[in-house]
C-alpha positions in Angstrom: 47.2 -29.3 24.9 47.1 -26.3 23.4 45.2 -27.2 20.1 42.3 -29.3 22.2 41.7 -26.1 24.4 41.1 -23.6 21.1 38.6 -25.8 19.8 36.8 -26.1 22.8 36.9 -22.8 23.5 35.9 -21.7 19.6 33.0 -24.9 20.5 31.8 -22.5 23.2 32.3 -19.6 21.7 29.5 -20.7 18.3 27.1 -22.5 21.0 26.8 -19.0 22.6 26.5 -17.1 20.0 24.0 -19.6 17.7 22.4 -19.6 21.2 21.8 -15.9 21.7 20.6 -15.6 17.4 18.1 -18.0 18.7 17.1 -16.0 21.9 17.1 -13.0 19.6 14.7 -14.6 17.5 12.2 -15.8 19.5 12.1 -12.2 20.8 11.5 -10.8 18.0 8.5 -13.1 17.1 7.2 -12.6 20.6 7.3 -8.8 19.7 5.5 -8.9 16.4 3.0 -10.7 18.4 2.7 -8.2 20.6 2.7 -5.6 18.4 -0.3 -7.6 16.1 -2.0 -7.6 19.0 -1.9 -4.1 20.6 -2.9 -3.3 16.6 -5.9 -5.2 16.7 -7.1 -4.2 20.2 -6.4 -0.5 19.0 -8.3 -1.3 16.1 -11.3 -2.6 18.1 -11.5 0.2 19.7 -11.4 2.4 17.0 -14.3 0.9 15.6 -16.5 0.5 18.4 -15.5 4.5 19.1 -16.4 5.4 15.3 -18.8 3.5 14.6 -21.7 4.5 16.4 -20.3 8.2 15.1 -21.1 7.1 11.3 -23.9 4.9 11.8 -25.8 8.4 14.0 -24.1 10.8 11.7 -26.4 13.5 10.7 -25.0 13.4 7.1 -26.5 10.0 6.4 -29.7 10.8 7.9 -32.7 10.1 5.7 -33.8 13.2 3.8 -35.9 12.2 0.7 -37.9 9.0 0.5 -38.5 8.3 -3.3 -41.9 6.0 -3.3 -43.3 4.9 -6.7 -45.7 2.7 -7.7 -48.9 3.6 -5.5 -52.6 4.2 -6.9 -54.9 3.2 -4.5 -52.1 3.9 -1.5 -51.5 7.2 -0.7 -47.7 8.6 0.6 -48.7 9.1 3.8 -50.3 5.8 4.4 -46.2 4.2 3.0 -44.6 7.1 5.3 -46.4 5.6 8.0 -45.9 2.0 7.7 -42.3 2.8 7.1 -41.9 4.4 10.6 -38.7 6.7 9.9 -38.3 9.6 12.0 -35.9 12.7 11.6 -33.3 11.1 13.5 -33.3 7.8 11.3 -30.3 7.0 9.1 -29.3 5.1 6.1 -27.6 2.8 8.4 -30.4 2.2 10.7 -32.7 1.0 8.7 -33.6 -3.0 8.6 -35.0 -3.2 4.9 -36.4 -6.6 5.8 -38.1 -5.8 8.7 -39.5 -2.9 6.9 -40.4 -4.6 3.9 -42.6 -7.5 5.4 -44.5 -4.6 7.7 -45.5 -3.3 4.2 -46.3 -6.3 2.7 -48.8 -6.7 5.9 -51.1 -4.1 4.0 -53.8 -5.4 2.0 -53.0 -3.2 -1.3 -49.0 -4.0 -1.1 -48.3 -7.2 -3.2 -44.7 -6.6 -3.6 -42.1 -4.0 -2.2 -38.2 -3.3 -3.2 -36.4 -1.1 -1.1 -32.8 0.3 -1.2 -30.6 2.7 0.3 -29.0 5.4 -2.2 -26.3 7.4 -0.4 -26.1 9.3 1.3 -29.4 10.4 2.3 -32.1 8.8 0.0 -34.3 5.5 0.6 -35.9 4.5 -2.4 -38.9 2.4 -2.8 -40.7 0.6 -5.2 -44.2 -0.6 -4.8 -46.4 -3.3 -6.9 -50.4 -2.9 -5.8 -52.7 -5.1 -6.0 -55.3 -4.3 -8.6 -59.0 -4.8 -8.1 -60.3 -8.0 -9.6 -64.0 -9.2 -8.0 -66.2 -8.4 -5.6 -67.0 -11.4 -3.1 -70.5 -11.2 -1.6 -71.3 -12.9 1.2 -74.6 -12.4 3.3 -74.2 -8.5 3.7 -70.7 -7.9 3.3 -69.5 -7.0 -0.5 -65.4 -7.0 -0.5 -62.9 -6.3 -3.6 -60.6 -8.8 -4.2 -57.6 -9.2 -6.6 -56.7 -11.7 -9.3 -55.0 -13.8 -5.8 -58.4 -14.0 -3.8 -56.5 -11.3 -1.4 -59.5 -9.5 0.4 -58.7 -5.4 -0.4 -61.7 -3.6 1.5 -65.4 -2.8 1.4 -66.9 -2.6 -2.1 -67.9 1.1 -2.4 -70.7 1.1 -5.5 -70.6 5.1 -5.7 -66.5 5.1 -6.7 -64.9 1.8 -7.5 -65.0 0.5 -11.0 -67.3 -1.8 -12.3 -66.4 -5.2 -11.5 -67.6 -8.7 -11.5 -69.1 -10.3 -8.6 -68.9 -13.3 -6.4 -71.6 -14.3 -4.5 -70.7 -16.9 -2.0 -73.5 -19.7 -0.8 -72.2 -19.3 2.9 -71.9 -16.4 5.2 -68.2 -16.1 6.3 -66.2 -13.2 7.5 -64.5 -11.3 4.6 -61.7 -9.6 6.5 -59.0 -7.1 4.4 -56.0 -8.9 4.0 -57.4 -12.8 3.9 -56.8 -14.8 1.0 -59.9 -16.9 0.0 -58.6 -20.3 -1.0 -62.5 -21.7 -0.7 -63.2 -24.2 -3.5 -66.2 -22.4 -4.6 -64.2 -18.8 -5.0 -62.2 -20.7 -6.9 -64.1 -22.2 -8.9 -65.9 -18.6 -9.6 -62.3 -17.7 -10.8 -61.9 -20.4 -13.8 -65.3 -19.7 -14.6 -64.6 -16.0 -14.9 -61.4 -16.4 -16.8 -62.4 -19.0 -19.3 -65.4 -16.5 -20.2 -64.0 -13.2 -19.3 -63.4 -12.2 -23.3 -67.4 -12.8 -24.2 -68.4 -10.8 -20.8 -69.5 -7.0 -20.2 -68.0 -5.7 -16.9 -71.3 -5.7 -15.4 -71.8 -9.6 -15.1 -72.0 -11.8 -11.7 -70.9 -15.2 -11.0 -73.2 -16.8 -9.0 -71.8 -20.1 -6.9 -74.0 -22.9 -6.2 -73.5 -25.6 -4.0 -75.0 -28.5 -3.2 -76.4 -27.7 0.7 -77.6 -24.3 -0.6 -79.0 -24.6 -4.2 -81.0 -21.6 -4.4 -78.0 -19.2 -2.5 -78.5 -17.0 -6.1 -81.1 -14.7 -7.0 -83.9 -16.1 -8.2 -85.7 -14.4 -11.0 -87.1 -14.2 -14.5 -83.8 -15.2 -16.5 -85.1 -14.1 -19.9 -83.1 -11.0 -19.8 -79.9 -13.0 -19.4 -77.4 -12.0 -22.2 -76.4 -15.1 -24.1 -72.8 -14.6 -23.1 -73.6 -16.2 -19.8 -72.4 -19.8 -19.1 -73.3 -22.4 -16.6 -70.8 -24.6 -15.9 -70.1 -26.6 -12.6 -73.2 -25.1 -10.3 -71.7 -21.7 -11.3 -73.7 -19.2 -12.8 -73.5 -15.8 -14.8 -75.9 -13.3 -15.0 -77.2 -9.4 -15.7 -75.9 -7.8 -12.5 -78.5 -5.0 -14.1 -81.3 -6.9 -13.4 -80.7 -7.8 -9.6 -78.8 -4.8 -8.4 
């Protein structure tokens, strides 16, 4: 009986000791979880508090705007489109939105912007270059090689570029892209004969509905480099201007 009593007492003691260790393990795990939650909450609170201080810090305000690639555009025009203020910081810049706003300008072909910390914004612009003059009724507009209308043609200040005369009147607003069949045909003809032509040439596009759309007159002075193809006619612009 004494041996049985002793064995029973040891068994009960071992169970109590095992149960105590298990409770300690659970308490330690629960404590770690609570500590992790507390640290996460403290971190979130710290980020929420510190984020505005960092984003709006005067140290990161845009002090310098480097703009490259300007020829026709002015720095003031680009600065206006960027929409920066004295309080704007590099962290607050929405570069995709700003780039999209810039490319809405007829002269901007591509734009690349990057932040240079702590206070510089670099803007690289590729401008569209005048390629042809489009004429439709009383409208004369400069367009680039992709058919994008740039602005009204000013003979006194613009370079001598070839002219395309369209057979039908149509609106020619800056920024619009011309995809008409006549314009594309004139482009193809001009590109194929460009090495032979002087800058003062004109591409006149006929259509079946308006065969007399181009200027008429004595073409005896037309240079030998003029070409007739696919209802498009190139002539010396000096004769008709």
